[in-house]
C-alpha positions, 0 to 999 in steps of 0.5 A, a space after each residue: 486224433 483229439 479232433 476225432 475223439 471230440 467228434 465221437 463225444 459230440 456224436 454220443 451227446 446227440 443221443 444221450 442229451 445233456 450228459 456231457 460230463 458223464 460222456 467225457 468220463 466214459 470216454 476217458 475210462 475207455 481211453 485209459 483201458 478201463 471198464 465202466 459201471 453205470 449205476 442208476 434207475 431204469 430208464 435214464 439212458 444207461 444202455 443207450 450210453 453204452 450202445 452209443 459209445 460202442 457204435 461210435 468207436 466202431 467196436 464189436 458189441 454184444 449185450 447180455 441181459 443179466 438175470 438170476 438164472 444166468 449161468 457162467 457158461 452163458 457168458 464165457 462159453 462151453 465145450 460141446 461134444 460133436 459126435 461127427 468129429 468125436 471130440 469136444 469143441 469150444 463154443 465161445 460165449 458173448 464175452 469174446 467181443 470188444 465191448 460186452 454190455 453186462 446189462 443190469 449186472 447186479 440182477 445175476 447171482 454172485 457166481 455168475 458175476 464172478 465169471 467176469 473177474 478174470 476177463 476184466 483183469 487178465 483180458 482172457 478166460 480160462 475154460 477147462 484149463 485152457 486160457 483163451 485170450 479176448 479181443 483187443 481192445 476189450 471193455 466191459 460196460 455194465 449197468 446196475 440198478 440201485 441196490 434197494 430195488 427188488 431182485 438185486 445182488 450187491 457186487 462184491 468188492 473184488 468185482 467193483 474194484 475191477 471197474 475203473 469208473 462208476 458213474 451215474 447219469 441221473 434225470 435229465 434237465 427240463 430242456 434235455 428231457 423235452 428234446 428227448 420227448 420230442 425227438 426220434 426213438 433212441 433205437 432208431 437213432 442208434 441204428 443210424 450211428 456211424 463210427 467216428 473213430 476206428 478200433 485201430 485209432 482207439 488203440 493209438 489213442 490209448 497208447 498216447 494216453 500212456 505217454 502223458 507225463 505225470 510230474 513228481 508233485 502230481 504223483 506226490 498228490 496222488 500218493 497223499 490221497 491214497 495215504 490219507 484214505 487209509 488214515 482218516 477216521 471217516 473211512 473204514 477201508 482206504 484206497 489200494 495201490 490198484 486204485 492209485 494206478 486207476 486214478 493216474 490212468 484216468 487223470 492222464 486220459 482226462 488231460 489228453 481230452 484237454 489237449 495236454 501232454 501232462 497231468 495237472 492236479 485238476 485232472 485228478 480232482 476231475 476223475 476222482 469221484 468216478 474212480 474212487 467213490 465205489 472203492 471207498 468204504 465209510 466208517 459207517 458202512 458202504 456208501 450206496 448212493 452216488 451222493 454219499 460217495 461224492 461226499 466221502 471223496 469231498 472229505 478226502 480232497 479236503 484233507 489233502 490240499 494241493 501244494 
């Protein structure tokens, strides 16, 4: 199973060149059954990464371009009266898929963004009092432009907290950028992708992740990180218990990608910026850039040494 997952990572890396750490984080996020937020400038490969992950994992994939006139019904669906049958029939929205790419999610209004809250947490949507389950597995991969760009609405904390990880791609290094400039069009390469792993195998891998052992000292380390995030004067708000669960789940997935059946403190440190950065709020206000979030997390790690 590990070989197939590594082959999947290699295939995604052939399209998203020079971004192996981010690809590995994205895979760990999906192995931990989490949703992924990719935040960066337009044109650096956010949508390509989301599309390549979906196709490589053999998952049903639908994309919604978020705009300021998008309505919640455009995402979850709507009941339409059919005169021939004399009844209302529910027409599923694009959320009824295994991977929903919410492209430029912060260009939609908060009301539309909130349409995903139940789907991301409960993996179901309620329409007209009826709860409708979503496929399994179900992931939301959202892309987000920097908040200082025109026409964006900041994601509320409740929405951010539902993303297991938030990552940034950044500009490619010169060698990778040259490969992109001289290579094939990314859309043509995406059309040629074949699944490297099946949805059933992905579910098996997720089950294996849940069985990864977390020893008591590692659990103590995670709990101390949570506690210190609530006590340090550098933070206005600390990490919640749900953030702790997310950190443990992501660390388990990272350990599995290393071929281990147990979690090390190194695994926690490897994923904590992606897991905790968008959840922490500094005393001077929210950290809006990836660098500012990384600095907050570094301060937290410094305050809790590994014993």
